[in-house]
C-alpha positions as CSV (number, residue, x, y, z in Angstrom):
1,X,83.5,122.6,93.9
2,X,87.0,123.0,95.3
3,X,87.8,121.3,98.6
4,X,91.5,121.7,98.3
5,X,93.3,124.2,96.1
6,X,91.7,126.6,93.6
7,X,91.6,126.1,89.8
8,X,92.4,128.8,87.2
9,X,89.5,130.6,85.6
10,X,90.4,129.2,82.1
11,X,90.2,125.6,83.4
12,X,86.9,126.2,85.1
13,X,85.4,127.8,82.0
14,X,86.7,125.0,79.7
15,X,85.2,122.4,82.1
16,X,81.8,124.0,82.3
17,X,81.7,124.2,78.5
18,X,82.8,120.6,78.2
19,X,80.0,119.3,80.5
20,X,77.4,121.4,78.7
21,X,78.4,119.9,75.4
22,X,77.9,116.5,77.0
23,X,74.3,117.5,77.8
24,X,74.8,118.2,81.5
25,X,73.8,121.3,83.5
26,X,76.7,122.7,85.5
27,X,76.6,124.6,88.8
28,X,79.7,126.1,90.3
29,X,80.3,126.2,94.1
30,X,80.8,129.7,95.6
31,X,84.5,129.2,96.1
32,X,85.0,128.1,92.5
33,X,82.7,130.8,91.1
34,X,84.4,133.6,93.1
35,X,87.9,132.2,92.4
36,X,88.6,132.4,96.1
37,X,92.2,131.8,97.3
38,X,93.5,131.7,100.8
39,X,97.2,130.8,100.6
40,X,97.3,127.6,98.7
41,X,93.7,126.7,99.6
42,X,90.5,127.6,97.7
43,X,89.2,129.4,100.7
44,X,89.1,129.2,104.5
45,X,88.1,125.9,106.2
46,X,84.6,127.4,106.9
47,X,84.2,128.4,103.2
48,X,85.2,125.1,101.9
49,X,83.1,123.1,104.3
50,X,80.1,125.3,103.4
51,X,80.6,124.7,99.7
52,X,80.9,121.0,100.2
53,X,77.8,120.9,102.4
54,X,75.9,122.9,99.8
55,X,76.8,120.4,97.1
56,X,75.5,117.4,99.1
57,X,72.4,119.1,100.5
58,X,71.1,120.7,97.3
59,X,68.7,118.3,95.7
60,X,69.3,119.8,92.2
61,X,72.9,118.4,92.3
62,X,73.2,114.8,91.2
63,X,77.0,114.5,91.1
64,X,79.8,116.5,92.7
65,X,83.2,116.9,91.0
66,X,86.2,118.3,92.8
67,X,87.6,120.9,90.4
68,X,91.2,119.8,91.3
69,X,93.4,118.3,94.1
70,X,96.2,120.3,95.6
71,X,96.3,120.5,99.4
72,X,94.0,121.1,102.3
73,X,91.1,118.6,102.1
74,X,92.2,117.0,105.4
75,X,91.6,120.2,107.2
76,X,87.9,119.7,106.5
77,X,87.5,116.3,108.1
78,X,86.8,117.4,111.7
79,X,84.3,120.0,110.5
80,X,82.1,118.0,108.2
81,X,78.5,117.0,108.9
82,X,78.7,113.3,108.1
83,X,75.0,112.8,108.8
84,X,74.2,115.3,106.1
85,X,76.5,113.4,103.6
86,X,75.0,110.1,104.7
87,X,71.5,111.4,104.2
88,X,72.2,112.8,100.7
89,X,74.4,110.2,99.0
90,X,75.7,111.4,95.6
91,X,78.4,110.7,93.1
92,X,81.6,112.3,94.4
93,X,84.6,112.3,92.1
94,X,88.2,113.5,92.5
95,X,91.7,112.3,93.2
96,X,95.0,113.2,94.7
97,X,94.3,115.4,97.8
98,X,90.6,114.5,97.5
99,X,91.7,111.0,98.7
100,X,91.2,112.3,102.3
101,X,87.5,113.0,101.7
102,X,86.9,109.7,99.9
103,X,88.4,107.7,102.8
104,X,86.5,109.8,105.4
105,X,83.2,109.4,103.6
106,X,83.7,105.7,103.2
107,X,84.7,105.3,106.9
108,X,82.0,107.5,108.4
109,X,79.1,107.3,105.8
110,X,79.7,104.2,103.7
111,X,79.6,106.5,100.7
112,X,81.0,105.0,97.5
113,X,83.6,107.5,96.2
114,X,85.1,107.7,92.7
115,X,88.8,108.2,92.5
116,X,89.3,109.6,89.0
117,X,90.0,112.7,86.9
118,X,89.6,116.1,88.4
119,X,86.5,118.0,87.4
120,X,88.4,120.9,86.0
121,X,89.8,120.9,82.5
122,X,93.3,122.4,82.4
123,X,93.9,123.6,78.9
124,X,97.7,124.0,78.9
125,X,100.3,121.5,77.9
126,X,99.5,121.1,74.2
127,X,96.8,119.4,72.1
128,X,97.7,115.8,73.1
129,X,97.4,116.6,76.8
130,X,94.0,118.3,76.3
131,X,92.9,115.3,74.2
132,X,93.8,112.9,77.0
133,X,92.1,115.0,79.6
134,X,88.8,115.2,77.7
135,X,89.1,111.5,77.0
136,X,89.5,110.8,80.7
137,X,86.4,112.8,81.6
138,X,84.3,111.2,78.8
139,X,85.3,107.8,80.0
140,X,84.4,108.6,83.6
141,X,81.0,110.1,82.6
142,X,80.2,107.0,80.6
143,X,81.0,104.7,83.6
144,X,79.1,106.9,86.1
145,X,76.0,106.5,83.9
146,X,76.1,102.7,84.0
147,X,73.9,101.0,86.7
148,X,75.4,97.6,86.0
149,X,78.9,96.3,87.2
150,X,81.6,97.9,85.1
151,X,83.5,94.7,84.5
152,X,87.3,94.8,83.7
153,X,89.2,97.9,84.4
154,X,91.6,98.3,81.4
155,X,94.4,100.7,80.7
156,X,93.5,102.9,77.7
157,X,95.6,102.7,74.5
158,X,98.9,104.4,75.0
159,X,99.1,103.7,78.7
160,X,101.8,101.5,80.2
161,X,101.6,97.7,80.4
162,X,100.2,96.1,83.6
163,X,102.5,93.6,85.2
164,X,102.1,90.9,87.8
165,X,103.7,91.9,91.1
166,X,102.9,88.7,92.9
167,X,100.7,86.0,91.6
168,X,97.3,84.8,92.8
169,X,93.7,85.8,92.9
170,X,91.8,87.9,95.5
171,X,88.5,89.6,96.1
172,X,87.3,92.5,98.3
173,X,86.0,96.0,98.4
174,X,88.3,98.6,96.8
175,X,89.9,101.2,98.9
176,X,92.9,103.5,98.6
177,X,94.1,106.5,96.6
178,X,97.1,108.8,96.9
179,X,99.6,107.0,99.1
180,X,100.7,110.2,100.9
181,X,97.1,111.0,101.9
182,X,96.4,107.4,102.9
183,X,99.3,107.3,105.3
184,X,98.5,110.9,106.6
185,X,95.2,109.5,108.0
186,X,96.7,106.5,109.8
187,X,96.0,106.7,113.5
188,X,93.1,109.2,113.0
189,X,89.3,108.6,113.1
190,X,89.2,108.8,109.3
191,X,91.9,106.2,108.7
192,X,91.2,103.7,105.8
193,X,90.0,100.2,106.7
194,X,92.1,97.7,104.7
195,X,90.7,94.5,106.3
196,X,89.4,92.3,103.5
197,X,90.0,95.1,101.0
198,X,91.8,95.4,97.7
199,X,94.2,98.3,98.3
200,X,95.1,100.6,95.4
201,X,97.7,103.4,95.7
202,X,99.5,105.9,93.5
203,X,101.8,108.9,93.9
204,X,103.2,112.0,92.4
205,X,106.7,113.5,92.9
206,X,107.4,110.5,95.0
207,X,110.9,109.1,95.6
208,X,111.6,105.4,96.1
209,X,112.3,106.2,99.8
210,X,109.0,108.1,100.3
211,X,107.0,105.1,98.7
212,X,109.0,102.8,101.0
213,X,108.2,104.9,104.1
214,X,104.5,105.1,103.2
215,X,104.2,101.3,102.9
216,X,106.3,100.8,106.0
217,X,103.9,103.0,108.0
218,X,100.9,100.9,106.7
219,X,102.8,97.7,107.4
220,X,103.7,98.7,111.0
221,X,100.1,99.8,111.6
222,X,99.1,96.2,110.7
223,X,97.0,97.4,107.8
224,X,98.8,95.9,104.8
225,X,98.5,92.4,106.4
226,X,94.7,92.8,106.6
227,X,94.3,93.6,102.9
228,X,93.5,90.9,100.4
229,X,95.5,92.2,97.5
230,X,97.5,95.2,96.2
231,X,97.1,97.4,93.1
232,X,99.9,99.9,92.4
233,X,99.0,102.7,90.1
234,X,101.3,105.2,88.6
235,X,104.1,107.2,90.3
236,X,104.4,110.3,88.1
237,X,106.9,113.2,88.0
238,X,109.6,111.4,90.0
239,X,112.6,113.2,91.3
240,X,116.0,112.2,90.0
241,X,117.1,109.3,92.2
242,X,120.4,109.3,94.1
243,X,123.1,107.1,92.7
244,X,122.6,103.5,94.0
245,X,119.0,104.0,95.1
246,X,116.5,101.4,94.0
247,X,113.8,102.3,91.6
248,X,110.2,102.6,92.8
249,X,109.5,99.4,90.8
250,X,112.2,97.6,92.8
251,X,110.7,98.9,96.0
252,X,107.3,97.6,95.0
253,X,108.7,94.2,94.0
254,X,110.3,93.8,97.4
255,X,107.1,94.7,99.2
256,X,105.0,92.4,97.0
257,X,107.3,89.5,97.8
258,X,107.4,90.3,101.5
259,X,103.6,90.5,101.8
260,X,102.9,87.5,99.5
261,X,99.6,88.8,98.4
262,X,98.2,89.0,94.9
263,X,99.5,92.2,93.4
264,X,99.7,94.1,90.1
265,X,101.5,97.2,89.1
266,X,100.9,99.7,86.3
267,X,97.2,100.4,86.1
268,X,96.7,104.0,84.9
269,X,95.5,105.2,88.4
270,X,96.9,108.5,89.5
271,X,98.5,111.7,88.1
272,X,99.6,110.4,84.6
273,X,98.1,111.4,81.3
274,X,95.5,108.5,81.4
275,X,93.3,108.5,84.5
276,X,91.1,105.5,85.2
277,X,88.0,105.8,87.4
278,X,88.2,103.5,90.4
279,X,85.2,103.1,92.7
280,X,86.0,103.1,96.4
281,X,83.9,100.8,98.5
282,X,82.8,98.5,95.6
283,X,83.6,94.8,95.4
284,X,86.1,93.8,92.8
285,X,88.1,90.7,91.8
286,X,91.9,90.8,91.2
287,X,93.5,88.2,89.0
288,X,97.2,89.1,89.5
289,X,98.4,86.3,87.2
290,X,96.5,87.8,84.3
291,X,97.0,91.4,85.3
292,X,93.2,91.9,85.5
293,X,91.0,94.0,87.9
294,X,87.3,93.4,87.5
295,X,84.5,95.5,89.2
296,X,81.9,92.9,90.2
297,X,79.0,94.9,91.7
298,X,77.1,98.1,90.7
299,X,78.5,101.5,91.7
300,X,75.4,103.7,91.2
301,X,71.6,103.2,91.3
C-alpha cells in the first residue's frame, strides 16, 4: 500500500513478481492498484487512510509493506483509527516518510514497526542496484519470519564500516527513523518517546546544518538527554557543502561528545544501497566500544 507517494507501475509489477517467487501471495491496495496520484501524494488523505485501514482490518493480510516513502504520511495521523490498528496488530514495514506512521503507531498503539526497505522494487539504476534491492528484501523477509531474537545487526558486505562515536554500553527499546520526520513530530501528540530508548536516525539530501538543526531541536525539547544511546545511520545524497562547513561526521562527533552517551555511526540504516531492517519498540543492546547493536527480544509471534 502507499501511505505517502505513488510508485511507478514497473516497480509495483516487479515487486509483486518478486514476492510471488518467494512463495507469498500479494494483494495491492486500491491506491497502488489504480496508480492514483494527487499532486505528490498517492491519493487524497481519505483515500490513503481507507487503504491503510483496509490493510490492517483485512484478516487475510499478514504483513503490510509501504510501496515507497516520499511525502504525505504525516497528513494521515489525525485521521487514523488507532483502535483498529491496536486490535489488528500486523507486520508493518517501510522507511523514510513512513517514519511518521511507525512513530505514531508505537506511541498510540504500542505496535512494533519495521524500519526497512520499501515494499516496491525499483528496477532502474543498473544490475548492481537491482541486486542490492532484492538482497535487502530477501534479508528483511528472512528476519520477519524469525520468532526468536535476531541477535546482532550487521552491515552487509560492501557497506561502510561502523565506528564508535562515543564509548560505552547501553540498553533500551529502539526508536527513531528519518531525522526530518522525527523532528517534524516534536510537540505533537505523535512525537517519539526517547526516554530509556536507543535512538537511531538517518537522512537523505541532508546538509551538515540540517542534521545539526534536527539534533538541536531534539536536544532543546529535552529528548536526547532522555535516550540511553545513539545510532547514526547513513546520510545519503548529500548536497555539496559550503567552503569551511563541517562534514556531517564532524557534526555527529560534536554531538556525541556533548551528550556523552554510547553512540555508533555507520550502520546501513536509511537511503543507501544496503538497507538494514530495524524493529521499532523492541529491546536491544548497544556496545559502542565494539560497534555492535544486538536485538535481544523477539519481534514477531
